[in-house]
All heavy atoms as a GROMACS GRO file, in nm:
protein
  536
    1MET      N    1   9.633  -8.081   0.865
    1MET     CA    2   9.728  -8.177   0.812
    1MET      C    3   9.652  -8.298   0.759
    1MET      O    4   9.557  -8.344   0.821
    1MET     CB    5   9.822  -8.226   0.920
    1MET     CG    6   9.939  -8.138   0.947
    1MET     SD    7  10.051  -8.224   1.062
    1MET     CE    8  10.169  -8.096   1.078
    2GLN      N    9   9.700  -8.348   0.647
    2GLN     CA   10   9.640  -8.467   0.587
    2GLN      C   11   9.747  -8.574   0.569
    2GLN      O   12   9.866  -8.544   0.562
    2GLN     CB   13   9.580  -8.434   0.451
    2GLN     CG   14   9.461  -8.343   0.458
    2GLN     CD   15   9.403  -8.321   0.319
    2GLN    OE1   16   9.472  -8.326   0.219
    2GLN    NE2   17   9.274  -8.296   0.314
    3ARG      N   18   9.701  -8.695   0.558
    3ARG     CA   19   9.792  -8.806   0.529
    3ARG      C   20   9.852  -8.783   0.391
    3ARG      O   21   9.784  -8.740   0.298
    3ARG     CB   22   9.713  -8.936   0.530
    3ARG     CG   23   9.796  -9.057   0.514
    3ARG     CD   24   9.716  -9.183   0.518
    3ARG     NE   25   9.585  -9.166   0.578
    3ARG     CZ   26   9.502  -9.265   0.604
    3ARG    NH1   27   9.535  -9.387   0.573
    3ARG    NH2   28   9.386  -9.242   0.658
    4GLN      N   29   9.982  -8.808   0.377
    4GLN     CA   30  10.051  -8.787   0.250
    4GLN      C   31  10.137  -8.907   0.216
    4GLN      O   32  10.199  -8.966   0.305
    4GLN     CB   33  10.143  -8.665   0.259
    4GLN     CG   34  10.075  -8.536   0.293
    4GLN     CD   35  10.178  -8.425   0.310
    4GLN    OE1   36  10.257  -8.399   0.220
    4GLN    NE2   37  10.177  -8.362   0.424
    5THR      N   38  10.144  -8.937   0.089
    5THR     CA   39  10.238  -9.038   0.041
    5THR      C   40  10.377  -8.977   0.039
    5THR      O   41  10.395  -8.864  -0.005
    5THR     CB   42  10.199  -9.086  -0.100
    5THR    OG1   43  10.067  -9.139  -0.094
    5THR    CG2   44  10.294  -9.191  -0.152
    6VAL      N   45  10.476  -9.052   0.085
    6VAL     CA   46  10.615  -9.005   0.080
    6VAL      C   47  10.684  -9.076  -0.035
    6VAL      O   48  10.695  -9.199  -0.037
    6VAL     CB   49  10.689  -9.033   0.213
    6VAL    CG1   50  10.833  -8.987   0.204
    6VAL    CG2   51  10.617  -8.964   0.329
    7VAL      N   52  10.728  -8.997  -0.132
    7VAL     CA   53  10.797  -9.049  -0.250
    7VAL      C   54  10.942  -9.008  -0.241
    7VAL      O   55  10.974  -8.892  -0.213
    7VAL     CB   56  10.732  -8.994  -0.379
    7VAL    CG1   57  10.806  -9.043  -0.502
    7VAL    CG2   58  10.585  -9.034  -0.386
    8PHE      N   59  11.032  -9.104  -0.263
    8PHE     CA   60  11.175  -9.078  -0.259
    8PHE      C   61  11.238  -9.142  -0.381
    8PHE      O   62  11.222  -9.262  -0.404
    8PHE     CB   63  11.236  -9.135  -0.130
    8PHE     CG   64  11.381  -9.103  -0.113
    8PHE    CD1   65  11.419  -8.979  -0.064
    8PHE    CD2   66  11.478  -9.194  -0.146
    8PHE    CE1   67  11.552  -8.947  -0.048
    8PHE    CE2   68  11.611  -9.164  -0.131
    8PHE     CZ   69  11.649  -9.040  -0.082
    9ASN      N   70  11.307  -9.062  -0.461
    9ASN     CA   71  11.368  -9.109  -0.586
    9ASN      C   72  11.266  -9.181  -0.675
    9ASN      O   73  11.296  -9.285  -0.734
    9ASN     CB   74  11.488  -9.200  -0.559
    9ASN     CG   75  11.608  -9.123  -0.510
    9ASN    OD1   76  11.617  -9.002  -0.527
    9ASN    ND2   77  11.700  -9.193  -0.445
   10GLY      N   78  11.146  -9.125  -0.682
   10GLY     CA   79  11.043  -9.179  -0.770
   10GLY      C   80  10.972  -9.303  -0.718
   10GLY      O   81  10.888  -9.360  -0.788
   11GLN      N   82  11.001  -9.345  -0.596
   11GLN     CA   83  10.941  -9.465  -0.540
   11GLN      C   84  10.865  -9.430  -0.413
   11GLN      O   85  10.916  -9.358  -0.327
   11GLN     CB   86  11.052  -9.566  -0.508
   11GLN     CG   87  11.003  -9.697  -0.454
   11GLN     CD   88  11.118  -9.792  -0.426
   11GLN    OE1   89  11.216  -9.755  -0.367
   11GLN    NE2   90  11.103  -9.915  -0.470
   12GLU      N   91  10.744  -9.482  -0.400
   12GLU     CA   92  10.669  -9.464  -0.277
   12GLU      C   93  10.734  -9.547  -0.167
   12GLU      O   94  10.748  -9.668  -0.180
   12GLU     CB   95  10.523  -9.507  -0.296
   12GLU     CG   96  10.448  -9.418  -0.392
   12GLU     CD   97  10.304  -9.460  -0.413
   12GLU    OE1   98  10.256  -9.551  -0.342
   12GLU    OE2   99  10.240  -9.403  -0.501
   13VAL      N  100  10.778  -9.478  -0.061
   13VAL     CA  101  10.849  -9.548   0.046
   13VAL      C  102  10.772  -9.549   0.178
   13VAL      O  103  10.809  -9.619   0.272
   13VAL     CB  104  10.990  -9.488   0.069
   13VAL    CG1  105  11.077  -9.508  -0.053
   13VAL    CG2  106  10.982  -9.342   0.108
   14GLY      N  107  10.664  -9.470   0.185
   14GLY     CA  108  10.585  -9.467   0.307
   14GLY      C  109  10.476  -9.363   0.301
   14GLY      O  110  10.452  -9.301   0.198
   15ILE      N  111  10.413  -9.344   0.416
   15ILE     CA  112  10.313  -9.240   0.429
   15ILE      C  113  10.343  -9.158   0.554
   15ILE      O  114  10.404  -9.206   0.648
   15ILE     CB  115  10.169  -9.296   0.435
   15ILE    CG1  116  10.151  -9.393   0.552
   15ILE    CG2  117  10.130  -9.359   0.304
   15ILE    CD1  118  10.009  -9.438   0.574
   16ALA      N  119  10.302  -9.032   0.549
   16ALA     CA  120  10.314  -8.942   0.662
   16ALA      C  121  10.173  -8.921   0.717
   16ALA      O  122  10.084  -8.875   0.645
   16ALA     CB  123  10.375  -8.809   0.618
   17VAL      N  124  10.154  -8.957   0.843
   17VAL     CA  125  10.024  -8.950   0.906
   17VAL      C  126  10.027  -8.844   1.017
   17VAL      O  127  10.117  -8.848   1.101
   17VAL     CB  128   9.986  -9.088   0.967
   17VAL    CG1  129   9.851  -9.083   1.035
   17VAL    CG2  130   9.990  -9.196   0.861
   18PRO      N  131   9.933  -8.751   1.017
   18PRO     CA  132   9.930  -8.650   1.124
   18PRO      C  133   9.920  -8.716   1.262
   18PRO      O  134   9.843  -8.811   1.282
   18PRO     CB  135   9.803  -8.570   1.095
   18PRO     CG  136   9.776  -8.593   0.950
   18PRO     CD  137   9.824  -8.732   0.921
   19PHE      N  138  10.000  -8.665   1.357
   19PHE     CA  139  10.002  -8.720   1.492
   19PHE      C  140  10.050  -8.611   1.587
   19PHE      O  141  10.167  -8.570   1.579
   19PHE     CB  142  10.095  -8.842   1.498
   19PHE     CG  143  10.098  -8.911   1.630
   19PHE    CD1  144  10.001  -9.003   1.664
   19PHE    CD2  145  10.199  -8.884   1.721
   19PHE    CE1  146  10.004  -9.067   1.786
   19PHE    CE2  147  10.203  -8.947   1.843
   19PHE     CZ  148  10.105  -9.039   1.876
   20ASP      N  149   9.965  -8.561   1.672
   20ASP     CA  150  10.000  -8.456   1.769
   20ASP      C  151  10.070  -8.336   1.705
   20ASP      O  152  10.178  -8.295   1.748
   20ASP     CB  153  10.087  -8.512   1.881
   20ASP     CG  154  10.011  -8.603   1.975
   20ASP    OD1  155   9.887  -8.593   1.980
   20ASP    OD2  156  10.076  -8.683   2.044
   21ASN      N  157  10.012  -8.282   1.600
   21ASN     CA  158  10.066  -8.166   1.527
   21ASN      C  159  10.202  -8.193   1.462
   21ASN      O  160  10.277  -8.099   1.433
   21ASN     CB  161  10.075  -8.043   1.618
   21ASN     CG  162   9.938  -7.991   1.652
   21ASN    OD1  163   9.849  -7.989   1.568
   21ASN    ND2  164   9.920  -7.951   1.776
   22ARG      N  165  10.235  -8.318   1.443
   22ARG     CA  166  10.357  -8.357   1.372
   22ARG      C  167  10.317  -8.462   1.270
   22ARG      O  168  10.200  -8.491   1.250
   22ARG     CB  169  10.462  -8.410   1.470
   22ARG     CG  170  10.504  -8.302   1.569
   22ARG     CD  171  10.619  -8.343   1.654
   22ARG     NE  172  10.742  -8.335   1.574
   22ARG     CZ  173  10.854  -8.396   1.611
   22ARG    NH1  174  10.859  -8.468   1.720
   22ARG    NH2  175  10.962  -8.385   1.537
   23LEU      N  176  10.414  -8.523   1.206
   23LEU     CA  177  10.389  -8.629   1.108
   23LEU      C  178  10.460  -8.757   1.152
   23LEU      O  179  10.580  -8.754   1.179
   23LEU     CB  180  10.439  -8.588   0.970
   23LEU     CG  181  10.368  -8.470   0.907
   23LEU    CD1  182  10.442  -8.423   0.782
   23LEU    CD2  183  10.224  -8.505   0.873
   24LYS      N  184  10.386  -8.863   1.158
   24LYS     CA  185  10.445  -8.994   1.188
   24LYS      C  186  10.470  -9.063   1.055
   24LYS      O  187  10.381  -9.073   0.970
   24LYS     CB  188  10.351  -9.078   1.274
   24LYS     CG  189  10.410  -9.214   1.310
   24LYS     CD  190  10.312  -9.300   1.385
   24LYS     CE  191  10.303  -9.255   1.528
   24LYS     NZ  192  10.229  -9.354   1.611
   25PHE      N  193  10.594  -9.110   1.037
   25PHE     CA  194  10.630  -9.179   0.913
   25PHE      C  195  10.600  -9.327   0.928
   25PHE      O  196  10.645  -9.392   1.023
   25PHE     CB  197  10.779  -9.159   0.883
   25PHE     CG  198  10.825  -9.231   0.760
   25PHE    CD1  199  10.778  -9.195   0.635
   25PHE    CD2  200  10.915  -9.336   0.768
   25PHE    CE1  201  10.820  -9.262   0.520
   25PHE    CE2  202  10.958  -9.402   0.655
   25PHE     CZ  203  10.910  -9.366   0.531
   26ILE      N  204  10.523  -9.380   0.835
   26ILE     CA  205  10.493  -9.524   0.830
   26ILE      C  206  10.560  -9.579   0.706
   26ILE      O  207  10.521  -9.548   0.593
   26ILE     CB  208  10.340  -9.550   0.824
   26ILE    CG1  209  10.266  -9.477   0.936
   26ILE    CG2  210  10.312  -9.700   0.824
   26ILE    CD1  211  10.305  -9.517   1.076
   27ALA      N  212  10.664  -9.657   0.726
   27ALA     CA  213  10.742  -9.711   0.615
   27ALA      C  214  10.668  -9.825   0.546
   27ALA      O  215  10.604  -9.908   0.613
   27ALA     CB  216  10.878  -9.761   0.666
   28VAL      N  217  10.677  -9.830   0.414
   28VAL     CA  218  10.620  -9.941   0.337
   28VAL      C  219  10.728 -10.011   0.254
   28VAL      O  220  10.697 -10.106   0.182
   28VAL     CB  221  10.502  -9.896   0.248
   28VAL    CG1  222  10.388  -9.843   0.332
   28VAL    CG2  223  10.545  -9.795   0.144
   29ARG      N  224  10.851  -9.966   0.266
   29ARG     CA  225  10.964 -10.030   0.197
   29ARG      C  226  11.069 -10.068   0.300
   29ARG      O  227  11.099  -9.993   0.393
   29ARG     CB  228  11.029  -9.935   0.095
   29ARG     CG  229  10.938  -9.892  -0.015
   29ARG     CD  230  10.912 -10.005  -0.111
   29ARG     NE  231  10.828  -9.956  -0.219
   29ARG     CZ  232  10.783 -10.031  -0.314
   29ARG    NH1  233  10.811 -10.157  -0.318
   29ARG    NH2  234  10.706  -9.979  -0.407
   30PHE      N  235  11.127 -10.185   0.282
   30PHE     CA  236  11.220 -10.239   0.381
   30PHE      C  237  11.342 -10.149   0.403
   30PHE      O  238  11.389 -10.136   0.516
   30PHE     CB  239  11.265 -10.380   0.339
   30PHE     CG  240  11.354 -10.443   0.440
   30PHE    CD1  241  11.302 -10.490   0.560
   30PHE    CD2  242  11.490 -10.455   0.417
   30PHE    CE1  243  11.385 -10.547   0.655
   30PHE    CE2  244  11.574 -10.511   0.512
   30PHE     CZ  245  11.521 -10.559   0.631
   31HIS      N  246  11.394 -10.086   0.298
   31HIS     CA  247  11.518 -10.010   0.313
   31HIS      C  248  11.503  -9.884   0.398
   31HIS      O  249  11.603  -9.824   0.436
   31HIS     CB  250  11.581  -9.979   0.176
   31HIS     CG  251  11.499  -9.890   0.088
   31HIS    ND1  252  11.389  -9.934   0.020
   31HIS    CD2  253  11.512  -9.760   0.058
   31HIS    CE1  254  11.337  -9.834  -0.050
   31HIS    NE2  255  11.409  -9.727  -0.028
   32VAL      N  256  11.378  -9.847   0.433
   32VAL     CA  257  11.358  -9.732   0.523
   32VAL      C  258  11.286  -9.773   0.652
   32VAL      O  259  11.240  -9.688   0.727
   32VAL     CB  260  11.283  -9.618   0.452
   32VAL    CG1  261  11.366  -9.561   0.339
   32VAL    CG2  262  11.146  -9.662   0.403
   33ILE      N  263  11.279  -9.902   0.679
   33ILE     CA  264  11.203  -9.952   0.794
   33ILE      C  265  11.256  -9.898   0.927
   33ILE      O  266  11.180  -9.886   1.023
   33ILE     CB  267  11.197 -10.106   0.793
   33ILE    CG1  268  11.083 -10.157   0.880
   33ILE    CG2  269  11.330 -10.167   0.836
   33ILE    CD1  270  10.947 -10.135   0.823
   34ASP      N  271  11.384  -9.864   0.934
   34ASP     CA  272  11.439  -9.809   1.059
   34ASP      C  273  11.379  -9.674   1.095
   34ASP      O  274  11.388  -9.631   1.210
   34ASP     CB  275  11.591  -9.796   1.050
   34ASP     CG  276  11.662  -9.930   1.047
   34ASP    OD1  277  11.602 -10.030   1.093
   34ASP    OD2  278  11.775  -9.936   0.998
   35LEU      N  279  11.316  -9.608   1.000
   35LEU     CA  280  11.253  -9.478   1.025
   35LEU      C  281  11.104  -9.492   1.057
   35LEU      O  282  11.037  -9.392   1.087
   35LEU     CB  283  11.271  -9.386   0.904
   35LEU     CG  284  11.416  -9.356   0.865
   35LEU    CD1  285  11.421  -9.277   0.736
   35LEU    CD2  286  11.486  -9.283   0.977
   36ASP      N  287  11.053  -9.613   1.054
   36ASP     CA  288  10.912  -9.639   1.079
   36ASP      C  289  10.870  -9.587   1.216
   36ASP      O  290  10.940  -9.608   1.316
   36ASP     CB  291  10.885  -9.789   1.070
   36ASP     CG  292  10.738  -9.823   1.068
   36ASP    OD1  293  10.665  -9.762   0.989
   36ASP    OD2  294  10.698  -9.911   1.145
   37ASN      N  295  10.756  -9.518   1.220
   37ASN     CA  296  10.695  -9.464   1.342
   37ASN      C  297  10.770  -9.346   1.404
   37ASN      O  298  10.734  -9.302   1.513
   37ASN     CB  299  10.673  -9.573   1.447
   37ASN     CG  300  10.560  -9.665   1.410
   37ASN    OD1  301  10.455  -9.620   1.368
   37ASN    ND2  302  10.583  -9.794   1.423
   38LYS      N  303  10.870  -9.295   1.339
   38LYS     CA  304  10.939  -9.175   1.390
   38LYS      C  305  10.856  -9.052   1.356
   38LYS      O  306  10.783  -9.050   1.257
   38LYS     CB  307  11.079  -9.165   1.332
   38LYS     CG  308  11.165  -9.283   1.370
   38LYS     CD  309  11.308  -9.247   1.378
   38LYS     CE  310  11.384  -9.374   1.408
   38LYS     NZ  311  11.461  -9.374   1.522
   39LEU      N  312  10.870  -8.949   1.438
   39LEU     CA  313  10.796  -8.825   1.419
   39LEU      C  314  10.882  -8.718   1.355
   39LEU      O  315  11.001  -8.704   1.389
   39LEU     CB  316  10.743  -8.774   1.554
   39LEU     CG  317  10.641  -8.865   1.623
   39LEU    CD1  318  10.608  -8.811   1.760
   39LEU    CD2  319  10.516  -8.879   1.539
   40PHE      N  320  10.820  -8.642   1.265
   40PHE     CA  321  10.888  -8.534   1.193
   40PHE      C  322  10.797  -8.413   1.186
   40PHE      O  323  10.675  -8.425   1.201
   40PHE     CB  324  10.924  -8.580   1.051
   40PHE     CG  325  11.016  -8.699   1.047
   40PHE    CD1  326  10.967  -8.828   1.044
   40PHE    CD2  327  11.153  -8.681   1.047
   40PHE    CE1  328  11.051  -8.937   1.041
   40PHE    CE2  329  11.240  -8.789   1.044
   40PHE     CZ  330  11.189  -8.918   1.041
   41ASP      N  331  10.855  -8.298   1.160
   41ASP     CA  332  10.777  -8.175   1.147
   41ASP      C  333  10.720  -8.156   1.007
   41ASP      O  334  10.611  -8.101   0.992
   41ASP     CB  335  10.861  -8.053   1.186
   41ASP     CG  336  10.896  -8.054   1.334
   41ASP    OD1  337  10.809  -8.092   1.415
   41ASP    OD2  338  11.009  -8.016   1.369
   42THR      N  339  10.793  -8.199   0.904
   42THR     CA  340  10.750  -8.180   0.766
   42THR      C  341  10.787  -8.302   0.682
   42THR      O  342  10.872  -8.383   0.722
   42THR     CB  343  10.818  -8.057   0.702
   42THR    OG1  344  10.958  -8.083   0.690
   42THR    CG2  345  10.794  -7.930   0.784
   43VAL      N  346  10.726  -8.313   0.566
   43VAL     CA  347  10.762  -8.420   0.472
   43VAL      C  348  10.906  -8.399   0.424
   43VAL      O  349  10.979  -8.496   0.402
   43VAL     CB  350  10.663  -8.426   0.354
   43VAL    CG1  351  10.710  -8.524   0.247
   43VAL    CG2  352  10.525  -8.466   0.404
   44THR      N  353  10.948  -8.275   0.411
   44THR     CA  354  11.086  -8.246   0.374
   44THR      C  355  11.182  -8.304   0.477
   44THR      O  356  11.286  -8.362   0.442
   44THR     CB  357  11.109  -8.094   0.359
   44THR    OG1  358  11.021  -8.045   0.256
   44THR    CG2  359  11.252  -8.062   0.324
   45ASP      N  360  11.147  -8.294   0.605
   45ASP     CA  361  11.230  -8.354   0.710
   45ASP      C  362  11.235  -8.506   0.697
   45ASP      O  363  11.339  -8.568   0.721
   45ASP     CB  364  11.178  -8.316   0.848
   45ASP     CG  365  11.195  -8.170   0.882
   45ASP    OD1  366  11.279  -8.102   0.818
   45ASP    OD2  367  11.125  -8.122   0.974
   46ILE      N  368  11.125  -8.566   0.658
   46ILE     CA  369  11.122  -8.711   0.636
   46ILE      C  370  11.217  -8.748   0.522
   46ILE      O  371  11.299  -8.840   0.534
   46ILE     CB  372  10.980  -8.761   0.606
   46ILE    CG1  373  10.889  -8.739   0.727
   46ILE    CG2  374  10.981  -8.909   0.565
   46ILE    CD1  375  10.742  -8.766   0.701
   47ARG      N  376  11.208  -8.675   0.412
   47ARG     CA  377  11.296  -8.705   0.296
   47ARG      C  378  11.442  -8.685   0.333
   47ARG      O  379  11.528  -8.763   0.290
   47ARG     CB  380  11.257  -8.618   0.178
   47ARG     CG  381  11.126  -8.659   0.115
   47ARG     CD  382  11.102  -8.588  -0.018
   47ARG     NE  383  10.968  -8.617  -0.066
   47ARG     CZ  384  10.868  -8.530  -0.063
   47ARG    NH1  385  10.885  -8.408  -0.017
   47ARG    NH2  386  10.749  -8.565  -0.108
   48ARG      N  387  11.472  -8.584   0.411
   48ARG     CA  388  11.610  -8.560   0.456
   48ARG      C  389  11.658  -8.676   0.543
   48ARG      O  390  11.771  -8.724   0.528
   48ARG     CB  391  11.618  -8.428   0.532
   48ARG     CG  392  11.759  -8.386   0.567
   48ARG     CD  393  11.764  -8.247   0.632
   48ARG     NE  394  11.709  -8.147   0.540
   48ARG     CZ  395  11.605  -8.068   0.569
   48ARG    NH1  396  11.542  -8.077   0.684
   48ARG    NH2  397  11.563  -7.980   0.481
   49ALA      N  398  11.572  -8.724   0.631
   49ALA     CA  399  11.608  -8.838   0.717
   49ALA      C  400  11.631  -8.964   0.633
   49ALA      O  401  11.721  -9.042   0.662
   49ALA     CB  402  11.498  -8.862   0.820
   50ILE      N  403  11.551  -8.982   0.529
   50ILE     CA  404  11.570  -9.097   0.440
   50ILE      C  405  11.705  -9.087   0.370
   50ILE      O  406  11.781  -9.185   0.363
   50ILE     CB  407  11.455  -9.107   0.338
   50ILE    CG1  408  11.325  -9.142   0.409
   50ILE    CG2  409  11.487  -9.210   0.229
   50ILE    CD1  410  11.201  -9.128   0.322
   51THR      N  411  11.738  -8.969   0.320
   51THR     CA  412  11.867  -8.947   0.254
   51THR      C  413  11.982  -8.980   0.350
   51THR      O  414  12.074  -9.054   0.314
   51THR     CB  415  11.879  -8.802   0.206
   51THR    OG1  416  11.776  -8.777   0.110
   51THR    CG2  417  12.014  -8.775   0.141
   52ASP      N  418  11.975  -8.928   0.471
   52ASP     CA  419  12.080  -8.952   0.571
   52ASP      C  420  12.089  -9.100   0.607
   52ASP      O  421  12.197  -9.156   0.618
   52ASP     CB  422  12.056  -8.869   0.697
   52ASP     CG  423  12.069  -8.720   0.672
   52ASP    OD1  424  12.124  -8.678   0.568
   52ASP    OD2  425  12.022  -8.643   0.760
   53HIS      N  426  11.973  -9.163   0.624
   53HIS     CA  427  11.968  -9.304   0.660
   53HIS      C  428  12.031  -9.392   0.551
   53HIS      O  429  12.113  -9.479   0.581
   53HIS     CB  430  11.823  -9.346   0.684
   53HIS     CG  431  11.805  -9.492   0.703
   53HIS    ND1  432  11.848  -9.559   0.816
   53HIS    CD2  433  11.748  -9.586   0.622
   53HIS    CE1  434  11.820  -9.687   0.803
   53HIS    NE2  435  11.759  -9.706   0.688
   54LEU      N  436  11.994  -9.366   0.427
   54LEU     CA  437  12.048  -9.447   0.318
   54LEU      C  438  12.197  -9.423   0.297
   54LEU      O  439  12.272  -9.517   0.268
   54LEU     CB  440  11.970  -9.421   0.189
   54LEU     CG  441  11.824  -9.465   0.191
   54LEU    CD1  442  11.755  -9.429   0.061
   54LEU    CD2  443  11.810  -9.613   0.221
   55ALA      N  444  12.241  -9.299   0.315
   55ALA     CA  445  12.384  -9.269   0.302
   55ALA      C  446  12.464  -9.342   0.410
   55ALA      O  447  12.568  -9.401   0.382
   55ALA     CB  448  12.408  -9.119   0.310
   56ALA      N  449  12.414  -9.340   0.533
   56ALA     CA  450  12.483  -9.408   0.643
   56ALA      C  451  12.484  -9.559   0.621
   56ALA      O  452  12.584  -9.626   0.644
   56ALA     CB  453  12.415  -9.375   0.775
   57ARG      N  454  12.373  -9.612   0.574
   57ARG     CA  455  12.364  -9.756   0.547
   57ARG      C  456  12.460  -9.796   0.436
   57ARG      O  457  12.529  -9.896   0.446
   57ARG     CB  458  12.220  -9.791   0.509
   57ARG     CG  459  12.193  -9.939   0.509
   57ARG     CD  460  12.052  -9.966   0.473
   57ARG     NE  461  12.053 -10.005   0.333
   57ARG     CZ  462  11.947 -10.029   0.261
   57ARG    NH1  463  11.829 -10.016   0.312
   57ARG    NH2  464  11.957 -10.066   0.136
   58ASN      N  465  12.465  -9.716   0.329
   58ASN     CA  466  12.554  -9.747   0.217
   58ASN      C  467  12.700  -9.734   0.257
   58ASN      O  468  12.783  -9.813   0.214
   58ASN     CB  469  12.523  -9.658   0.097
   58ASN     CG  470  12.390  -9.694   0.034
   58ASN    OD1  471  12.340  -9.804   0.051
   58ASN    ND2  472  12.332  -9.600  -0.038
   59ASN      N  473  12.734  -9.637   0.341
   59ASN     CA  474  12.872  -9.624   0.389
   59ASN      C  475  12.911  -9.743   0.475
   59ASN      O  476  13.022  -9.792   0.466
   59ASN     CB  477  12.890  -9.494   0.468
   59ASN     CG  478  12.893  -9.373   0.377
   59ASN    OD1  479  12.921  -9.384   0.258
   59ASN    ND2  480  12.862  -9.258   0.434
   60GLY      N  481  12.820  -9.791   0.556
   60GLY     CA  482  12.846  -9.908   0.638
   60GLY      C  483  12.866 -10.033   0.556
   60GLY      O  484  12.955 -10.114   0.583
   61GLU      N  485  12.788 -10.049   0.448
   61GLU     CA  486  12.802 -10.164   0.361
   61GLU      C  487  12.935 -10.158   0.287
   61GLU      O  488  13.001 -10.259   0.267
   61GLU     CB  489  12.687 -10.171   0.262
   61GLU     CG  490  12.556 -10.211   0.326
   61GLU     CD  491  12.439 -10.205   0.231
   61GLU    OE1  492  12.460 -10.175   0.111
   61GLU    OE2  493  12.326 -10.227   0.276
   62ALA      N  494  12.976 -10.037   0.247
   62ALA     CA  495  13.103 -10.022   0.174
   62ALA      C  496  13.220 -10.059   0.266
   62ALA      O  497  13.313 -10.126   0.224
   62ALA     CB  498  13.118  -9.880   0.124
   63ARG      N  499  13.215 -10.016   0.391
   63ARG     CA  500  13.323 -10.050   0.486
   63ARG      C  501  13.326 -10.199   0.513
   63ARG      O  502  13.431 -10.259   0.522
   63ARG     CB  503  13.303  -9.972   0.617
   63ARG     CG  504  13.353  -9.831   0.612
   63ARG     CD  505  13.364  -9.772   0.751
   63ARG     NE  506  13.233  -9.761   0.813
   63ARG     CZ  507  13.156  -9.654   0.807
   63ARG    NH1  508  13.195  -9.548   0.743
   63ARG    NH2  509  13.038  -9.653   0.866
   64ALA      N  510  13.209 -10.261   0.527
   64ALA     CA  511  13.204 -10.405   0.554
   64ALA      C  512  13.261 -10.483   0.437
   64ALA      O  513  13.326 -10.586   0.456
   64ALA     CB  514  13.060 -10.447   0.583
   65ALA      N  515  13.241 -10.438   0.315
   65ALA     CA  516  13.290 -10.509   0.196
   65ALA      C  517  13.441 -10.499   0.186
   65ALA      O  518  13.506 -10.589   0.134
   65ALA     CB  519  13.225 -10.452   0.071
   66VAL      N  520  13.501 -10.391   0.239
   66VAL     CA  521  13.646 -10.373   0.231
   66VAL      C  522  13.718 -10.464   0.330
   66VAL      O  523  13.825 -10.514   0.302
   66VAL     CB  524  13.681 -10.224   0.257
   66VAL    CG1  525  13.832 -10.206   0.271
   66VAL    CG2  526  13.626 -10.137   0.145
   67HIS      N  527  13.657 -10.490   0.443
   67HIS     CA  528  13.724 -10.569   0.548
   67HIS      C  529  13.705 -10.714   0.531
   67HIS      O  530  13.631 -10.779   0.491
   67HIS     CB  531  13.674 -10.524   0.686
   67HIS     CG  532  13.712 -10.385   0.717
   67HIS    ND1  533  13.838 -10.350   0.758
   67HIS    CD2  534  13.644 -10.269   0.709
   67HIS    CE1  535  13.844 -10.220   0.776
   67HIS    NE2  536  13.726 -10.168   0.747
   0.00000   0.00000   0.00000
């Protein structure tokens, strides 16, 4: 395993660093900072977690704006 840049929607959002046969995500963008230092099995899993995280964050912001 090698260190890899994680690109999401054309933007570098972090790096994946090998750690105990897994990948540790190191966030470099604020909007994904909640995923910083979490462990994943693949870069695809990291991208999926980013998608889920941003969707949940955007849904929360939409609800807050309505109330």
